[in-house]
matplotlib code that plots the C-alpha trace (Angstrom):
import matplotlib.pyplot as plt

x = [114.2, 113.2, 110.9, 108.2, 108.0, 108.1, 104.9, 103.2, 103.9, 102.6, 99.5, 98.7, 99.4, 97.1, 94.2, 94.5, 94.3, 91.3, 89.6, 90.4, 89.0, 85.8, 85.4, 86.3, 83.5, 81.1, 81.7, 81.3, 77.9, 76.7, 77.7, 76.2, 72.9, 73.0, 74.0, 70.9, 68.7, 70.0, 69.6, 65.5, 65.5, 66.8, 64.4, 61.6, 62.8, 63.1, 59.6, 58.6, 60.3, 58.7, 55.3, 55.9, 57.2, 54.0, 51.7, 53.8, 51.8, 48.5, 46.1, 43.4, 43.5, 41.2, 44.0, 46.7, 47.3, 46.0, 48.3, 49.1, 48.3, 51.7, 53.2, 53.7, 51.4, 53.5, 50.7, 51.2, 55.1, 54.5, 51.8, 54.2, 57.1, 55.0, 54.9, 58.8, 60.7, 62.5, 60.5, 61.9, 61.7, 60.4, 62.8, 61.9, 60.2, 61.0, 58.2, 56.0, 56.7, 54.8, 54.0, 52.3, 50.6, 47.4, 46.6, 47.1, 43.9, 44.6, 43.8, 41.0, 39.6, 39.1, 38.0, 35.3, 34.0, 34.6, 35.3, 38.8, 40.5, 41.0, 44.7, 46.4, 47.0, 43.5, 42.7, 45.2, 43.8, 40.4, 41.4, 43.6, 40.5, 38.8, 41.1, 42.0, 45.3, 48.4, 48.4, 51.3, 51.9, 51.3, 48.0, 46.8, 48.2, 46.2, 43.1, 43.3, 43.7, 40.5, 38.6, 39.8, 40.9, 41.4, 44.2, 47.3, 50.2, 53.5, 54.4, 57.1, 54.7, 52.4, 55.2, 56.6, 52.9, 52.5, 56.1, 55.0, 52.1, 54.2, 56.3, 53.2, 52.3, 49.1, 49.8, 52.1, 54.8, 55.2, 58.1, 57.8, 61.1, 61.6, 58.1, 56.9, 53.2, 51.0, 48.1, 46.1, 47.3, 44.8, 42.7, 43.3]
y = [-167.1, -166.8, -169.5, -167.0, -165.7, -169.4, -170.2, -167.0, -168.1, -171.6, -170.6, -168.4, -171.1, -173.5, -170.7, -170.4, -174.0, -174.4, -171.6, -172.9, -176.4, -174.8, -173.1, -176.4, -178.2, -175.6, -175.6, -179.6, -179.3, -176.6, -178.8, -182.0, -180.0, -178.9, -182.6, -183.9, -181.0, -181.9, -185.4, -184.7, -182.6, -185.3, -188.0, -185.4, -184.7, -188.3, -189.1, -186.3, -187.9, -191.3, -189.7, -188.1, -191.4, -193.0, -190.7, -190.1, -193.0, -192.2, -191.1, -190.5, -186.8, -187.2, -189.6, -186.9, -184.9, -181.2, -178.9, -175.3, -172.2, -171.0, -174.3, -174.6, -177.1, -180.1, -181.3, -178.7, -179.2, -183.0, -182.2, -179.8, -182.3, -184.8, -182.9, -183.0, -186.0, -186.4, -186.3, -183.6, -184.2, -181.6, -180.3, -181.2, -178.4, -177.4, -178.3, -175.4, -174.8, -176.7, -173.6, -171.9, -175.0, -174.9, -171.4, -171.6, -172.8, -175.2, -174.8, -177.3, -175.8, -172.6, -174.1, -176.0, -172.7, -173.6, -170.8, -169.8, -167.2, -163.8, -162.9, -160.9, -158.1, -157.6, -157.6, -154.9, -152.6, -153.1, -151.9, -149.2, -148.1, -147.2, -144.6, -141.2, -140.6, -143.3, -146.2, -148.2, -151.8, -152.8, -151.1, -152.7, -156.1, -155.8, -154.6, -157.6, -160.0, -158.5, -158.5, -162.0, -164.1, -167.2, -165.2, -164.7, -163.6, -162.5, -158.9, -159.5, -161.0, -157.9, -155.7, -157.8, -157.7, -154.1, -153.5, -155.8, -153.6, -150.5, -152.1, -152.7, -149.2, -149.9, -148.2, -145.4, -145.4, -142.6, -142.1, -140.0, -139.8, -143.5, -144.7, -146.4, -145.7, -146.8, -145.4, -146.1, -144.4, -142.0, -143.4, -141.4]
z = [78.9, 82.6, 84.2, 84.9, 81.2, 80.1, 82.5, 81.0, 77.5, 78.2, 79.9, 76.8, 74.7, 76.9, 76.7, 73.0, 72.6, 74.9, 73.1, 69.5, 70.9, 72.1, 68.5, 66.7, 68.8, 68.1, 64.5, 64.5, 66.2, 63.6, 60.8, 62.4, 62.6, 59.1, 57.9, 59.6, 58.1, 54.6, 55.2, 56.2, 52.9, 50.9, 52.1, 51.5, 48.0, 47.2, 48.4, 46.2, 43.3, 44.0, 44.0, 40.8, 39.1, 40.5, 39.2, 35.8, 34.0, 35.4, 32.7, 35.2, 36.3, 39.3, 41.0, 40.3, 43.7, 43.3, 42.1, 44.0, 41.9, 42.3, 40.8, 36.9, 35.3, 34.6, 32.2, 29.6, 29.6, 28.8, 26.3, 24.4, 24.8, 23.1, 20.0, 19.6, 18.4, 21.6, 24.9, 27.1, 31.1, 33.2, 35.9, 39.3, 41.0, 44.7, 47.1, 48.4, 51.9, 54.5, 56.4, 53.2, 51.7, 53.8, 53.0, 49.2, 47.5, 44.7, 40.9, 41.2, 44.1, 42.4, 39.3, 40.8, 42.8, 46.3, 48.5, 49.1, 51.5, 50.1, 49.4, 52.2, 49.9, 49.0, 52.8, 53.6, 50.5, 51.9, 55.4, 53.8, 52.0, 55.2, 56.2, 54.8, 56.5, 56.5, 58.8, 60.3, 59.4, 63.1, 63.2, 59.9, 61.3, 64.5, 62.7, 60.4, 63.4, 64.8, 61.8, 60.5, 63.5, 61.1, 59.5, 61.6, 59.4, 61.4, 61.4, 58.9, 56.4, 56.6, 56.0, 53.0, 51.5, 52.0, 50.4, 47.5, 47.0, 47.1, 44.3, 42.1, 42.5, 44.6, 47.7, 48.7, 51.5, 53.8, 56.0, 59.3, 61.3, 62.0, 61.3, 57.7, 57.2, 54.1, 52.4, 49.3, 45.9, 44.7, 42.0, 38.8]

ax = plt.figure().add_subplot(projection="3d")
ax.plot(x, y, z, "-o")
ax.set_aspect("equal")
plt.show()
């Protein structure tokens, strides 16, 4: 082996080692960030468990925190478990996301007759009723933002809601080249 080929080989090894070292450090950084996020989630979940334990023995329902509509009612689970010989524990529920929590009305709020915001799907259906021809999701979102400035859904949320309505058979999807448009299903 010549000294020139040995130097070339050595430089390739050094380049490869430097590249591998950089990748290793990048992966370590990603894992450190993920561990930090998981520790924050662990803290949040333990706080929720502590709150649940604190209110578990409370017989005064007015002291209990309000429950969001999409969460299952734990009181029904406890009542049904009391009828059995061995009390069953309810599985811990994942908390509602912090982003969506303020927009959702609670069961108590709805029961008391307080005003609550209409569902996004209902608002989009109302907008589609005003048109005879199919509309783009972007157009519907723009009109929604104009007519309801208190509502600021992202374009993705609007598309997801529209696709949910398509899946339920309440609206129809139309494809024109690369554009997707939506219209109401004709009432039969």
